[in-house]
N, C-alpha and C positions, 0 to 999 in steps of 0.2 A: 474357700479355697482350703481352709484350715483344717476342713473335716478328712482331707485326703492324707495318706499315709507320708508322702513325702516330706507335706507340713508339719505332721507329727515328726518326723525327724529334725526338722528345722527347728521344732519347739524345744525338742531336748538338749540341741547343741545350742540354742538361745540362753536357757537357763545354766548351761554348763560356760556360757560365756560370763553369765551375771558370777557366777561363783567364782570364776578365773580372775576376773577383776576385783570383787571383794576380798579375795587372799593376795592378789597383787598389792592392792591399795592400802591393804592392811599396816604394811611397815611404815608408808608415808605419814599416815594419820596418827599411828602411835610415836614417829620419832622424836617428837620433843620429849617424851616421858624416857624412851628409851636412851637419848642422848643424855639427859640427866642421870638415870641409873647406872649407867655403863661409863659416864665419863667421857663420850665422845666428842672431839672438835668438829666442826662444819667438813674440813677437809676428809675428816675419818669417817663421818656419815656418807658423805659423797662416795667413797670407796665401798662402803657397804651397799649404796643404792646400785652404784655400778657392777659389783660383784656377780648380781642376779643374771646378768645379762651375759656374762662368760658362758656360763652352763646354759642360758637359753637358747644365744646366738648357735652353739655349735650344733645342740640339737634341732633348732629348726631345719637344718639340712636333713640330718640324719633320721630325723622323725616323717621327713617329707620321702626320703628314700623308703623307709620301711613301708610307709602307707601303699607306695606302689607294689612293693615285694609281698608283703604278708597281709595287708588289708588294714583301712582305715578304721574300722571299727576296733580290733584290736589295740593298736597303736594309741587311739586315742582313749579306749579306756584304761590302759595301762598308764598312760599320760596323766590322766584325773587321779588316780590312785596314788601315783608315785609323787605329784606334786601337794596333794593334801597330806599325805603322812610327813613331809617336810617343811608343809607350812604351820602344821603342829608342833614340830620337833622345834621352831623358831623359840618356844617358851623356854627350851633348856639353854639357850645363849648364856655366855656369862663373861664373854670376852668379846674384843673387835677381832679375833682370828677366829673363834666359835661359830660368831655369826656370819662371817664370810664364807665358810665352809657349809653351814646351812643355807646360806641366800644362792650359792652355785650349785649345789643338790638342788634347792627348788626348782630354780632355772632351768635345769636339765629336764625335770619333770614336765615344767610348763610347756619346754622348748617345741615339741609336736602338735602344739595345740592348733595354731591356725592351717599350716599346711595340711594336717591329718582333717581336720572340719572341710577344708576346701576341698580335699578329694571325697568325702561324704557327700557333698552336694554333687559334685560331678557325677557320682556313679548313680545319684536317684533324681536328677533333674534334667529337664530338655533344655537344650542351649538358650533358647529364649528365655528363660527362667532364672538363669544362674545369677545372676548380679543381684536381682531381686532377693533370691533366697540368701545369698550370703550378707546382702546388705541385712536383714532380720535377722541373720544368726548373730554377725558382729555387734548389731544394738545392744545385745544383753553385756556387753565389757563396758560400757560407759556408764549403763544401768546397775551394774556390780560396783563400778567407780561411786557412784552416787549414794549408794546404800552402805559403802565403806565409812564415810563420813559418821551417820550417825549409829550406825551399828558397833563397829569398832572403838568410838568415840564414848560410845555409853559402857559397853564392854569392860572398856580400860578405864574407866573413870569408877564404875562400879565394883568390879572383880579385879582390876590390876590387868597390865597390858599382856601378860604371858598367858593369860586365861583365855583373852580375846581370840590368840592362835589357836587355841585347842579347840574352840568351839566351830569355828568356820572349817577345821580339820573334818568335823563330824558330819557338816552338811555337805561336801565334797565325796566324802564314802557312801551316804545316803543317795546321792545322784549316780554314783556309780552301779550300786545295785539294780535302779531302774533301767539302765542303759544296757546293762548286761541281759535284761531278762525281755525286753520290747523289740530291739533294735538287731538288723541284718545287716551284713556288708553292702549286697546290691537288693533291689525291690524285688528281683525274679526267687529271691530266698524268702519272703516275708508272706506268710498267709493271708495276713489281711490288705494287703494291695489288691485292689478290683482287677479283674480284667481289662477296662476300659482306661484306668490311671496307668498300669501296666504298658499298653499300648501307646499310650498317649507319652511316656515316658522314653520308650525304645524308639519311637518314631523320631522324636525330637533329637534324640541324640545322635541317629544315625544323620540326620540332615547336618548334623555338625562335626562330621569324619572325617570331610574332605578338606584338604588344605590349598590354597592358591599358592601358587609359586614355589612349590616343593620342588626340589631337584628331582627330577626324570629318574623313574627307577628306583628312586631312594627313599626310605622312612627317615626322619631325621631322629637322632637318638639324644641322649642327655648332654653330651657333650657339646652337639652341636647348638643346641639352645641356649648352654652357658656362654656361649661366644657372642650373640647376636646382640647388637644395639639397642634394640628395642626391650631385650631383656635385662641389659645393664642400666638402662635408663629409667626403667619401671623400679629397678633395685634403689637407683639413686633418689629418685622421688620419694620411695617408700622410706628411705632412711632419713629425708628431710621430715617427713610426718612425724616418725617418730623420735626425732629429735626434739620437735616441741612438745608432742605428746608426753615422754618422758621427764623432759624438764617439768611440765605440769604436774604428773604423777608423783614425781620423786620430790619435787621442790615446793611447789606454790603454797601446801599447808604450812609448811614451816615459814615462809614469806609472808602470810598473813598475820602468824603469831608473833614475828620479829619487827617486821616493819610497819603492821597497822596495829598491833598492840591486842590481837584478840586471844582471848581465853579459848582452852581445846575444846569446850562445848562450843561457843561460835563460830570457830574456825572449822567443826566437823559440820555444822549445820550450812554455813556459806559455801562449801566445795561442794554441796548438793547441786548447785544451780548449773556449773558448767556441765556436770557429769549429764544432768538429764537433757539438755538441750543438745550434746554429743549424742546421746540416745536417739534423739530424733533426728538428727543429724544423718546417723549411720545409717538407720531404716529408711530415711529418705533418700540416701543417693545412691542404692542401687537400683531404685524403681526411678531416679531422673534419667540416669544414665540408661537404663533399658528404655525409656518414653523417647529420649534423643536418636537411639539406634533404631526404633521403631519408625522415627521421623525421616531419618537421612539415611537409614539401611547402610550405616557404614560404623562397624563396632567400633573401631580404633578411633575414629574421630569423636566419637559420641564421648570415650574415655579421655580422650586427649582434653577435649571442653572442661569437663567437670573438674581435671587434675589442674590444669593451667590455671583457672579461674577461683576455684575455691583453696587450692593453695597459697595463691596472692592474697586473698583477702584475709586468710587465716595470719600470714606474714604481717600486714600492716595492724593487724589487733594487738598480736602478741608483743610486738616490736614497742606499741605505746602504752601497753599494760604494764609494764614497771617505771613509765615517766609519771603518771599520774598521782596526785597526792591523796586521794580519798579512796578509803577501802571500797566503797561501792563501786566506784569509779573501775578501779582494778578488777575486781569479780565481773563487772559489766562487759570490760573488753575482752578478758580471758574467757568468758562464757559464750561470747560471738565468734572468736577465734577458734574455740575447742567443735563449735556448731561447724563452721567451715570446713575445719581441719577433719572431722569425721564423716562430713558428706563424701570424700575421697575413700574411706575407709575400706567399701569392698570393690573400690574401682581396680585397684593394684591386682586383686585375685582373680578381676574379670579380664584384664590385658591377657594373663597368663592362660586363663582357659579360651581367649579368642585365638590365640597363638602357638599352642601348645597340644601335641596329640595326647590323648586321652590317657597313655602308656605312661607320659612323663610328666605328668600335672602336678602329682606329688613331689618327685624330685626338683623340678624347675622351681615350683613355689616354694620348697624349703632352701633352696639357694639363695631366691631372692630375698627371703625371709632373713636367711644368716645376714645377709649383706646388710639389709635394713637395721638390724637390730644391731648391729655395730655403733648404732647412735645410741644406745643404750648403755653400752659399756664405755663410749667416751664421754656422752653429753651430762648425765649427773655428776661424775667427777671433775669434770671440768667447771661445772657450776659451781662447786662446793670450794674448789680453789679459788675461783673468781671472788666468790662472796668473802673468802677469807684474807684474800689479798686487798680488798676494797675495805676490809674492817666491817662488814656487814650489809654493804650497798648491793642490790640485787639489778640496779638498771642495765649495766652492759651484759648481763646474762640473759636478760628479755630481749635485747637489742641483738645480740648473737643468734639466738633462737628463732627471730624472724629475718634474719639474713640468711640463715640455712634455708628458710621455707620458700624465701624469692628465688633462691638457685634450683628447689625442687621443681618451682612452677614453671622456670625457664627449660629445664633440663625436659620437663613432660611436654612442652610446646615444639620446642625442637624436634626429639627424636620419637615419640609415641605417635606414628602416624603409619597410613596404610603404606607397605613396603614397593619397591620398583624394582622388576627384575626377579631374578633366581634369590633364593631365601629363604628365611623364615617368613611366614606370610600368616594372615589372618584367615581363620576360619568362614568358608560361606555358612552365613546365617540366613536361613529363612525364616522370615517372621510371618506369622499368622494371626 
């Protein structure tokens, strides 16, 4: 399947995901060095971690709407260019204020990432392959996180933390050249798409174009979707996913160094394990939910099963990870938690594509992503204040992350389901 042009596009988006999280995780890997160099407290470092998400969450929505209006290819390319430049500019930080400003701008650049790549998948794939494609695309992000430990750790030790950010900026700009030269907004515009592949894509998209239970004589618009319980429930489940993820992304490396006394070198190796399992989980999650869809014929039932079960399992593991005494136990539990968490990673976007008209996928996806990423604004800062208030103890922060994930699982179980009566509805999915 990977010989087809649509899977080539997925391959490029996968690589972009690797770069995205390599860039994003770089700060958490370099955080102990930055704290020492710039003399930051835990609370101040928590504010730095959270500042990224101020710009990021806002541009989740703006980027999604822009993808609907001017095209996902342009928005995604601009996003990569902007975030790469400001990632490199992190090397210029000399104070708390300057680092916060740079992280906000960096977050603004990364904001459109998920909603615009979801829109690209929507443009290029038949309905029955959407979750699988998003799963493969998304699996690049934890792989980037896995690479961040050894790559950024080595660069920071060998050349200093500032040069590490410059090096990964150049990687992003190189990808942007390849994207600009090889990709089109839609398969109809790409000369490398075969007639057979184009027919498969168009037929699969037409099968997904009608909506069950849409109000008679109406085509729902963006405002309609933003009021629907299933969309808001998906956003909260996504919020709980992000709370755990950003807790891990921001603070777990520092936790290993402070609570278990790992060196920067050993910490950078230990953090690879959760990310590798997460990458496997993300790639598998889309295929798992599409398999359940093929068995049941009910898209939202398939999504609900995966979300409620896997968020619940992730909650239990992260809740206990901060209570074990050994470093090996903490890494093992956190790795299992990240695996189950990432199994759900493609499912939030699949719910949106199951229930939203093609013309509004970018905007609704951006809105859901905005609400979800408020977890990034809140979570890292809350963790920083908890650790400072408890004199370096992380146990309560782990338990809180697990509790948020439990609420996300319950929310999925209750509200993400096939609709009754009029209103937003799941698309009819023809499975062949």
